C-alpha positions in Angstrom: -28.7 -19.4 -25.0 -29.4 -15.6 -25.7 -28.4 -12.9 -23.6 -29.8 -9.0 -22.8 -27.9 -6.8 -21.3 -29.7 -3.9 -20.0 -28.8 -0.5 -19.6 -28.9 -0.8 -15.8 -26.5 -3.7 -16.0 -24.7 -1.6 -17.5 -24.8 0.8 -15.8 -24.1 -1.3 -12.3 -20.8 -2.7 -14.9 -19.8 1.0 -14.6 -20.4 2.1 -10.9 -17.8 -1.0 -10.0 -15.0 1.0 -11.8 -15.1 3.3 -8.7 -13.1 5.9 -11.4 -10.5 4.4 -13.0 -10.2 4.3 -16.6 -12.8 2.1 -18.7 -10.5 -0.1 -21.1 -11.2 -2.9 -23.4 -9.2 -5.3 -25.0 -4.9 -6.1 -24.1 -5.6 -3.2 -22.0 -8.8 -3.9 -20.1 -7.0 -7.0 -18.2 -8.4 -7.5 -14.6 -4.7 -5.9 -12.4 -6.1 -6.8 -9.5 -5.9 -10.3 -11.1 -3.0 -10.3 -13.6 0.6 -10.1 -12.9 2.4 -8.7 -16.1 0.5 -4.6 -15.0 2.7 -2.8 -16.4 3.4 0.5 -14.9 4.1 4.2 -16.6 6.3 5.1 -12.8 5.7 5.4 -10.0 3.3 7.9 -6.8 6.7 8.0 -4.0 3.9 10.4 -2.3 1.5 7.1 -2.3 3.6 4.6 -2.2 4.6 6.3 1.0 1.0 6.6 2.9 1.2 3.1 2.1 4.3 1.7 3.8 2.3 3.9 6.7 -0.9 2.3 5.8 0.1 -1.4 6.6 2.0 -0.5 9.7 -0.3 0.7 11.5 -2.7 -1.3 10.4 -0.9 -4.6 11.1 0.7 -2.2 15.0 -3.3 -1.7 15.6 -3.9 -5.7 15.1 -0.8 -6.4 16.4 0.9 -8.7 14.6 4.1 -8.4 13.7 5.7 -8.3 10.7 5.7 -12.8 10.1 2.4 -12.2 11.2 0.7 -10.0 8.5 2.4 -12.0 5.8 1.5 -15.7 7.1 -2.2 -14.1 7.3 -1.9 -12.4 4.1 0.4 -15.3 3.0 2.3 -12.8 1.0 6.4 -13.2 1.0 8.2 -12.0 4.2 10.9 -9.3 2.7 8.3 -8.0 0.6 6.3 -6.6 3.3 9.2 -5.9 5.5 10.3 -3.4 2.0 7.0 -2.6 1.4 6.3 -1.2 5.5 9.9 0.4 5.0 11.1 1.2 1.3 9.3 4.7 0.6 9.9 3.8 -3.3 9.2 0.0 -3.5 6.5 -1.2 -5.8 4.7 -4.4 -4.9 3.6 -6.4 -6.2 -0.6 -6.6 -7.1 -1.1 -9.8 -5.4 0.6 -8.4 -2.4 -1.9 -5.8 -2.4 -4.6 -7.6 -3.2 -4.2 -9.7 -0.9 -3.5 -6.9 1.8 -6.5 -5.3 1.0 -8.5 -8.8 1.8 -6.3 -9.0 4.9 -7.5 -5.7 6.2 -10.7 -5.3 4.1 -10.6 -2.5 1.8 -11.4 -1.7 -1.2 -8.5 -3.2 -3.6 -9.2 -0.8 -6.4 -7.4 2.1 -4.0 -5.1 -0.4 -2.7 -3.8 -0.5 -6.5 -4.1 3.3 -7.2 -2.0 3.8 -3.1 0.3 1.8 -4.6 0.8 3.0 -8.3 -0.5 0.1 -9.9 -3.3 1.4 -11.3 -3.5 4.7 -12.1 -7.5 6.2 -11.2 -9.1 9.2 -12.2 -10.1 11.1 -9.0 -7.0 11.3 -7.1 -8.5 12.8 -3.9 -7.9 10.0 -1.8 -4.0 9.5 -2.9 -4.7 13.1 -1.3 -6.3 12.1 1.8 -3.7 8.9 2.1 -0.5 11.3 1.9 -2.3 13.8 4.4 -3.3 10.8 6.6 0.6 9.5 6.6 1.8 12.6 7.3 -0.7 13.3 11.0 0.4 9.4 11.6 3.7 10.4 12.3 4.9 9.3 15.4 6.2 12.4 18.1 5.2 11.0 21.3 9.0 11.1 22.9 11.1 8.5 23.2 10.7 5.7 26.3 13.9 4.8 28.0 15.1 2.0 26.1 14.9 3.6 22.6 16.6 7.0 24.6 19.0 4.7 26.0 20.0 2.8 21.9 20.1 6.3 20.4 21.8 7.5 22.7 24.7 4.1 22.0 23.5 5.0 18.3 25.2 8.9 19.1 28.7 7.3 20.1 29.6 5.4 17.7 28.4 7.4 14.8 30.4 10.7 17.1 33.9 12.1 15.5 34.7 11.2 19.0 34.7 7.9 18.9 37.5 5.3 19.6 38.1 3.2 15.9 
């Protein structure tokens, strides 16, 4: 059996790389499926944007954290960490499954999480702007205000010990 490698076939594969480094040999392991990806530090801005994106997508779909974890077949604790901890680097499988559930680019979500290092980081910068603009500035509802007032009382110096 003979395989013919044409220019068109190679061009198509290059386009699928979506702006990421192309490599061969041991460094060419597909980070989307390889859970042993080595990360050289992380990008807290990207992780902040990732957590905000996951939170808003989950809420837009009316899903609780346990519901999304079940839909994506991922650990509830890791999902909570992604949404709440800006320094938490998620597992590659988790990012892959979330990209599947939300129907977004797996490679771009991997880049946002710091698990891959894209050549073109403009979408990461856009994601950070999105995270900043998506932060709610609405007033507290009465239950939130009551809870906050109670917590302020607990934290005040005048609170009974």
